[in-house]
C-alpha positions in Angstrom: 100.0 83.7 118.9 100.6 85.9 115.9 99.4 89.4 115.8 99.2 89.5 111.9 97.5 87.1 109.5 98.9 85.1 106.5 97.0 87.0 104.2 99.1 90.1 105.1 102.3 88.4 104.9 101.5 87.2 101.6 100.7 90.6 100.3 104.0 91.9 102.0 105.9 89.2 100.3 103.8 89.8 97.0 103.1 85.9 96.8 99.6 84.2 96.6 98.2 82.7 99.9 97.8 79.3 99.1 97.3 75.7 101.2 100.5 75.0 100.2 102.4 77.9 102.0 100.4 78.8 104.4 101.7 76.8 107.1 105.3 78.4 106.5 103.5 81.8 106.6 102.0 80.9 109.9 105.4 79.7 111.2 107.2 83.1 110.2 104.7 85.2 111.8 104.7 82.9 114.9 108.1 83.1 115.4 108.2 87.0 114.8 105.4 87.3 117.4 107.4 85.2 120.0 109.9 87.7 119.3 107.6 90.7 119.9 106.6 89.2 123.2 109.9 88.8 124.3 110.9 92.5 123.3 107.7 94.0 125.1 108.3 91.9 128.4 104.5 93.0 129.1 102.5 92.4 132.4 99.1 93.2 130.7 98.4 91.6 127.4 98.0 93.8 124.5 94.8 94.9 123.4 92.8 92.9 120.7 93.3 93.5 118.2 96.4 94.4 118.4 98.0 98.1 117.9 99.0 98.6 114.3 102.8 98.9 115.2 102.5 95.4 116.6 100.5 94.2 113.5 103.4 95.8 111.0 106.2 94.5 113.3 104.9 91.1 113.2 104.7 91.5 109.4 107.7 93.0 108.9 110.0 90.2 110.6 107.7 87.8 109.4 109.2 89.0 105.7 112.6 88.5 107.2 111.9 84.8 108.5 110.2 83.8 105.2 113.6 84.9 103.3 116.0 84.0 105.8 116.9 80.7 104.1 117.7 82.8 101.1 120.5 85.1 102.8 122.5 81.9 103.8 125.7 83.5 102.4 125.1 87.1 104.2 123.1 88.9 101.3 120.5 88.5 98.8 121.2 88.7 94.8 123.9 88.5 92.4 127.2 89.7 92.3 126.6 90.9 88.8 123.3 92.8 89.6 123.7 93.8 93.3 123.6 92.1 96.7 121.7 93.5 99.5 123.1 92.5 102.5 121.2 91.0 105.2 120.3 93.1 108.2 123.0 92.2 111.1 121.0 93.5 113.9 118.3 90.4 113.9 115.5 91.6 115.8 116.8 95.0 117.6 115.5 97.4 115.2 112.2 95.7 115.4 112.3 95.9 119.1 113.3 99.7 119.0 110.1 100.5 117.0 108.1 98.6 119.8 109.6 100.7 122.8 106.1 102.5 123.3 104.5 99.6 124.1 106.9 97.9 126.7 105.8 97.7 130.2 108.9 96.1 132.1 112.3 97.3 132.2 114.5 94.9 133.9 116.6 96.6 136.7 120.1 95.0 136.6 
């Protein structure tokens, strides 16, 4: 279950929330929430509502999921105007932001 709403993701993407895009926005937030849950590896559920750090991470990663199809060649933009490279770290940089909320640290 996502920690942010499609409305928040739509604002971050600078798009209007419509019946046509709601399902896609929810899917992007759900994918990001699954990554958050995996990174946190918590024994106790998060408080409801979720801490703002989790909500922002859900939105930020949701933006990346939404824009992922546009980065099929490793970047967004055009050679003539400049290309913004796609992040290569995947979720790791978001996971680092969530460290204060992590509960278990597997012993290897």
